[in-house]
N, C-alpha and C positions, 0 to 999 in steps of 0.2 A: 542543579537543573533537573527538573522532572522530565524523564523521557516519555514522549507521547507514544501511544500505541494505536495502530490501525490493524484491524482484522478484516481480511478480504475474502471474497467468494461466498458471501452470505446468501443462503437460499431459503431460510426458514425464519418465521417470526420469533420462535423460541430462542434461536441462536442470537438474534439481534438483542432480544431482551436480556439474555444472559450477559452479553458483552456490555450492555449499558449498566447492568447491576454491578459488574466488576470494575466500572470506571474507565472502560475503553473509550478513547477519544473519537475514533472514526471507524466506520464500517464501509466495506467496499462491495459494490454490486457490479458483476461482470457482464458486459454486453459484447463479448467477442465470440462469434459463432463456433470457433474451434475449441473453445474451453468447455470442459464438462460441467462447469459452474455457470454457464451462460443463462441469462434470464430473458424471458419475453417481457416486453414493456408492461403488459397487463399484470404479470406476476410481480414485477418490481413495484408497481403502483400499490399492490396489496401490502407488500413489505413496508413501504414508506408510510402508508396509512397507519400501520401498527407500531411504528418505531417510537420509543420513548423520547422525551425532549432532551435537548443538549447533546445529541449525538450527531456528528457530522457524517453526511452520506456522500461517498465518493463514487462516481460512475466511471468504470474502466472500459476503454476502447482500444482497439488495435487496427489502425489503417481503415477506420470506418468512414463512410461517406458523410459529407457535411450534414445532410438532412437527417441522418440517423442520430448524430450527436445533438443536433438542434432539437430533435424530438424529445430527447432526454432532458435537455435544458428547459424547454417550454412545457412539456407535458408532465414531467415527473417532479420538477422543482428540486433537483439535486443541488448539493452545496459546492461541490468541487468536481473537476474532471481529471482523469488520469489517462495518459496516452502511452502505449507500449510499442508503437510501430515506427514508421518512417515519417511521421508527421513533422512539419516545420514549426519553428517557434511562432511564426505568424498565424498559422492555422490553429495551433493550440490556444493562442491568446485571443482569438477572434470571437469567442463565444460569451465574453463578458463575465466569466467566472474564474476564480483562482484555478490554476492547474498544476498537476504534478507530472513531470516527465520521467518515465522509467528508462534507464539506460542499461543495455545488456553488458554484463561483465564476463560472459561465457565465451566470448570470441576474442579475436585479436585486433579489434577496431580501435579507433582513436577516441577513447573514453574521455580523455582530458579535453580534446577539441569539442566534443559534443557537450560536455558539461559547461564549457565556456560559452558555447553558442546559446544554450537554453537558460543559463543562470540569470540573465537580466530580466526575463519576463516570467519565469516559472516561480510558482509559490514554493516549490521544493523540488529537489532532484532525488529520484529513487534509484538505487543501484541494486540490481537483481542478478541472479546467476544464469539466467537464460542467455542463449545465443541470439544474434540478430535474426529476426524472422520467427523466433519462437515466442510463445506466450509464457508468462510466469506461472507460479504456483506448482513448480515441479519438485520441490523439496530438496534442491541442490544448494550447497553453499559455494562460495568462491573465495579466492585469496584476498582477504581484507586489506592486505598491504598494497594492493593495486589500486585502491580508491584514489581518484584524483582530487585536486583542489576544486571545491565547488564554487569558488569565487563569491563567497558570502551567502549563497542560497542555502537554505536548510537542507541537511542531508538526511535522507530516509534510508535505512538499511533493510534489505530484504534478502531472501534466498536461503531456504533451508533452516530458518530459525525455529527453535523448539524451546520448551521449558528447560531443557538440559544445557543448551549452549548460549542462550540469550545473555546470561550474566557475563560470560567471557566476551561476547560481542560488545556489550556496553563498556566494559573496562578497556577494550582495545581500540574501539572506533569512536566512542562518545557521540553517537548520532543524535540528531534532534528527535528522531522518531524511529520506531521499528515497525515493519509491516510483515505480517505472516498470513499464511493460508493453510497449506497442507500440514504444517507442524502442529495444528490442533484439530485434526480431522480423523474420524474413523474411516471415512471414505470420501471421495471427491464431493465437496459440497455438504457433507454431513459433519457438523462440528461436534467435538467431544467437550462437553462443558467442564469436566474435571481438568482436562488438559488446558482449556482456556484459563481456568482459575490458577493453575500452577504456573502458566506463562506470566500472567499479570503479577503474581507474587514474586516470581524470579526477577522481573523487571524492577519492581519496587525495592526488593532486597538489594539489588545491585546499585540502584540510585542512592539508597540509604548508606551503603558502604562507601561509595564515592564521596558523598557529602561529609561523612565522618572524617575521611582523609583530607578533605578540603580540596578535592579535585573538581 
């Protein structure tokens, strides 16, 4: 199975173009005001206008008002939504687009219960190292042995992934996709194109090794 790759926190046309050239499946645009990678809708529209074809755009929110999310759906034409806060399954599913629900693995909450609650309607479940109430993109990993059963929903692994550790992550977790942000940055929102290339190469090398083993 080919592991899908999503790179989040995009703020520049050149970074999206580099991701597309590397074969990255999806890019994420952040609309959470407390994030250093947060975009205004006008800037996001510029990025979307310049994106190459066949790249899925995911809009990330955390406890945003309904009209803010709806503005991204109607005005930007994003492909998928991602929610990082206390949103309910009904809220996440109400916009008529596939959605990803991020679940915090940095606290002691009921991750298995949350996964079971969202799995029926979510397009995928994303597990990150942040604590409840925090945003992602902090460069921390978590204990992958704590991952709960996703009840059949595709599993996206996030949290501190880098070119150096993503191969081990794929061997141990076998996720449907990996999601990263700070692991390929020189500064918040400033992507390192060489690190992006090395990350994609590490994912493909791990996929090839697992395929040769028949895993």
